[in-house]
C-alpha positions in Angstrom: 0.2 -0.2 0.0 1.1 2.9 -0.6 0.8 6.5 2.0 0.7 9.6 0.0 1.6 11.9 2.7 2.4 15.8 3.8 5.9 15.9 4.5 5.0 17.4 8.0 3.8 14.3 9.1 6.5 11.7 7.3 8.4 11.9 10.2 5.5 10.5 12.1 4.2 8.0 10.1 7.8 6.3 9.8 7.9 5.5 13.4 4.1 4.6 13.0 5.1 2.1 11.0 8.8 0.5 12.3 6.9 0.6 15.8 4.1 -1.7 14.1 6.9 -3.4 11.2 4.3 -2.1 8.9 7.0 -2.9 6.2 4.3 -2.9 3.6 3.5 0.7 3.6 5.9 2.7 1.0 5.6 6.1 2.1 5.8 9.1 -0.6 5.6 12.6 0.6 4.0 16.4 -1.0 6.1 18.8 -0.3 5.4 20.3 3.3 5.1 23.6 2.2 1.9 23.3 0.8 0.6 23.9 4.2 0.6 27.6 3.4 -0.4 26.9 0.0 -3.5 24.5 0.3 -5.2 24.7 -3.5 -2.0 23.1 -4.4 -3.2 19.9 -2.5 -5.4 18.6 -4.4 -3.3 18.4 -7.9 -0.8 17.5 -6.4 -2.2 14.2 -4.8 -4.8 14.0 -8.0 -1.5 13.8 -9.8 0.2 11.3 -7.6 -3.0 9.1 -7.4 -2.7 8.8 -11.4 0.7 8.3 -11.7 1.4 6.1 -8.6 -2.2 4.1 -9.3 -0.5 0.7 -11.5 1.7 0.4 -8.7 -0.1 -0.3 -5.4 -3.1 -1.9 -5.3 -4.7 0.7 -2.5 -3.4 4.1 -2.3 -3.9 6.0 1.3 -4.2 9.4 1.6 -2.5 11.3 4.7 -3.7 14.7 4.6 -6.8 16.3 6.2 -9.0 18.5 4.6 -5.7 20.9 5.5 -7.7 23.7 4.2 -8.7 22.6 0.9 -12.4 23.6 2.2 -13.5 19.8 0.9 -12.2 19.5 -2.0 -9.9 16.9 -1.0 -12.2 14.9 0.3 -13.8 14.9 -3.2 -11.0 14.3 -5.2 -9.9 11.3 -3.4 -13.6 10.4 -3.5 -13.5 10.6 -7.5 -10.3 8.8 -7.4 -11.4 5.9 -5.5 -9.0 6.9 -2.2 -9.4 6.8 0.6 -8.0 9.8 3.4 -7.6 10.5 7.0 -10.6 11.5 8.8 -10.1 15.2 10.3 -10.1 19.2 9.6 -5.9 19.3 9.8 -3.5 17.9 11.5 -3.8 19.7 14.5 -7.0 17.4 14.7 -6.1 13.9 14.4 -3.4 14.7 16.5 -5.2 15.2 19.4 -7.5 13.0 18.3 -11.0 14.3 15.7 -13.3 13.9 19.0 -11.3 15.6 21.4 -10.7 17.9 19.3 -14.4 18.4 18.6 -14.8 18.6 22.1 -11.8 21.6 23.1 -12.7 25.0 23.6 -9.6 26.2 21.9 -11.1 28.8 19.6 -8.5 31.6 20.6 -5.7 29.2 20.2 -2.4 29.2 18.3 -1.4 25.1 17.3 2.2 23.7 17.4 2.9 20.6 16.5 6.7 18.5 16.7 7.0 19.5 12.8 5.8 23.2 13.6 8.0 23.7 16.7 10.9 23.0 14.4 10.1 24.5 11.1 8.2 27.4 12.9 10.6 30.2 11.7 10.1 28.7 7.8 6.7 28.1 7.7 5.1 30.3 9.6 7.7 33.5 11.1 9.7 34.0 7.6 6.8 33.9 5.2 4.4 35.9 6.9 7.0 38.8 6.7 7.4 38.4 10.6 11.0 39.1 10.1 10.9 41.7 8.5 8.1 43.8 10.0 8.4 42.4 13.7 5.4 45.0 14.1 2.7 42.7 12.2 2.9 40.2 15.3 0.1 42.0 16.5 -2.0 42.2 13.5 -1.2 38.5 12.1 -1.5 37.2 16.4 -3.6 39.3 18.4 -6.7 37.7 18.7 -5.1 34.6 19.8 -4.9 34.0 23.6 -2.3 30.7 23.9 -0.2 28.4 21.9 -1.2 25.2 22.3 1.9 22.8 21.8 0.6 19.7 21.0 3.5 17.5 21.4 3.9 13.9 19.9 7.3 13.2 21.2 8.1 14.0 24.8 11.0 16.2 23.7 12.5 19.0 26.2 14.4 20.9 23.6 11.2 21.3 21.4 9.0 22.1 24.1 11.4 24.9 25.6 11.5 25.5 21.2 7.5 26.2 21.8 7.4 27.9 24.9 10.0 30.7 23.3 7.7 30.4 20.2 4.8 31.7 22.5 6.6 34.3 24.1 8.1 35.6 21.0 4.4 35.9 20.2 3.1 37.2 23.4 0.6 34.3 23.7 -0.3 31.9 27.2 2.0 28.6 26.7 0.1 25.2 27.0 1.8 22.2 26.0 -0.2 18.8 25.5 1.4 15.4 25.3 -0.9 14.1 22.4 1.3 11.4 21.3 0.2 10.2 17.5 -3.2 11.1 18.2 -5.4 9.2 15.3 -2.7 8.5 12.9 -2.2 5.5 14.4 -5.2 4.1 14.1 -6.3 5.7 10.7 -3.0 3.6 9.0 -4.1 0.8 11.2 -7.3 0.8 9.5 -6.3 1.8 6.3 
C-alpha cells in the first residue's frame, strides 16, 4: 500500500511504521510547504494518485482537509482512494473527537514539525522577520499557543515555549502522541 502524505508528518508516519513493523507501507510525501498553499494539495494528490495507481493495489491519503474546503475529500472520492479524517493535523494528533470537544477557539497550534520549522513556515512567510510590528496584526486575536507534542522532547518543548513568548501568547503543552494517526494507518 502507498501512503501519500504531507511532508510535515513524514517523521511521525515513519515512526509508526517502524514501531508496528508495517514494512508493507510505502511512503511518498508531498512538500510540507503546501500548508501555506492549500490550493496546491488537491492537484498534487490527484497527479500522484494517477501516476502511482498502477504500482499499488491501495493508496491511502494521509492529509486531513488542510484548508482545501472539502475539495481534497471530493478528489479522493472521485479517485477511489481513502484519506484520514479530520479538518487538519492538529485535530487528528489531538484526536478528532477530543478536538471537536475542545474550547480552543483563540489558540494557535504547533506540532513537533511546526515547532522545528516555525521560522521557515510561519515567521518568514508572514514577513515577521522583516516587519515584527505585524505580530499583533496576525496574532492579536489569539490568547494562547497550544503545543501538541507528538514526542516527549524537552528541547522541542522549550522551543515551543519560546515561540509562544515571541508571539506574546500563553503557553500550553498537550502530550498527544500520534493521536488518531496510528489508528487511521492501522485501518488503512
